[in-house]
N, C-alpha and C positions, 0 to 999 in steps of 0.2 A: 504494500500500500504506500503510494507516494503522494505527498501533499505539496501544495505550492509553498514556497519558502521566501517570503519577502525580506527576511533578515539573513544576512550572510553569516555563515558558520553555525547556524541553528540546525540541529538534526531534523531531517525531513522524511526519513523512512523509519519504519519500525525497527529495522536492524541497526540503523545508525543511532536511533534513540536508545536501544538496549546497550550498545557499545558505549555510548556517551554516559549513560547512567552507571554502568559497571565501572567505568574509569573513574567517575566522580566518587562512587562509594568506596572503591579501593583507596583512592587518595585520601578521602576523609577518614577512613579507618586507619590508614597509616599515620595520619595526623593524630588521631586518638591514641594510637600506639605510642607516639612520642610523648603525649601528655601523661599517659599511664606510666610510662617508663620513668619520666622525670619525677612523678609523684612517688613511685615505689622507691626510687633512689634517694630522694630528699627525706622521706620518712625514715629510711635506714641510716642515712648519713647524719641526720641530726638526732638519731636515737629514739624516735617515737616507737618504732616497732620493738626494739630491744627493751625499752622501758616497760612495755606491756607484755613482755615475755614471748615475743614472736621473733624467730630467727630468720628474718628477711631483711638483709642489708647488703644488696649487691654492689659490686664495684662497677662504676660507670665506664665500661669499656665497649669498643665496637663489637666484640664477640658476644657481649650480653645484649647490646642495644639493637643491632641489626635484625636478628630474628624476631624480636618483639615488634619492630616496625612492620615487618613483612606479615607477621601473624595478625597484627592490628588491621592491616589492609585486607587480608583474607576474611577476617571476621566482619569487616565493613560490608561485605556482600550480603550480610543479613538484612541490611537496610533496603535491599532490592525487593524483599518480600512484601507483598501487599497484604498485610494482616488486617482484616476488617476491624478488629477491636482496637487497632492503633491508628486507623486512618484519620480520625479527627482529633487525635490527642496532640498535645504540645510536643515540641522537640525534646524537652526535658523528660517527659514520661516515656516517649519512644526510646530514648537513649537508655533510660533506667531499665525498661522491660527487656530490651535486646541485650543489655549487658549481662543479664542472667544466664544466657546461653554459654558464653566463654567462661563465666564463673563456675557453672556446673561442670563443664568439661575439665577445668583445672582442678576442682575439688574432688571429682569422682573418678577421673582418669589420670591426669598428669601427676598430681601429687602421690596418690597411692600406687599406681601401676608403673609409671615411667620413672619417677624420682624416689620411690620407696619411702615416702614421708608419712605413710599411714592414711587411714580414712580421713577425708576432708583436709589432709595436710596437718593433722593434729600433732604429728611429730615435730613440727616447727613451732608449736605453741598453741594453747587453747583458743586464742583469739584469731588464729589464722583465717578461718572462714569469713570473719567480719572484715578483715583487711582485704581479702580477695574480692569480696563484694564491693568494698569501697574503691579499690584500685580499678576494678573493671567498670564500675559506675563512672569513674573519670573518663575512661575510654569511651563508653557509650554516649555519655552526655556531650563530650567534646566532639565526637563524630557526628552526632545528631545536630548540634548547633552549627558546625561547619557546613553540613549539607543544607540546613535551613538557610544559612546566610548565602550560600552559593545560589540556591534556588530563587531567593528573593532578588538577587542582584544579577543573575545571568541573563534573564530574558526580559525584554521591555514589556511594559504593560500594554493592554489592548489599545489604549489611547495613543501610546508612542508608536505602535505598529501602524495605526491609521494615519498618523502624521507622516510616516515614511512612504505610504502608498500615494 
């Protein structure tokens, strides 16, 4: 399905629109991954996690950061889902709800199976699940707000389109 395109660089076919949206969600998710990583690192560096008995204090190195950015981008594809119960919710709510998916994966698969840190990562400390939810909420809300900002500023309003015609 091709539509007329009065605005240059605006996706005009459904496949172009899907590629456009996938690119934006990956980029926004990677941005969320940077925010998440900075938050995790800062909490560890200033001792908040340690003070509360959680052993999460990573060194800020490329080897630690790069995979987190890529995974943030991959998790960003969650924002491509058209979930009816999220359709009319604010970016804040969308980000919080979608951040539960990577949180559950980290708590139920990554920590216990891959890292051997016990169920819910409790081997790192009793408050680990709360920190995981908080850190991933930073990812989700950061991703959602960037996508919201891009969508508000990417395309001209109907009035502006009519002025171009």
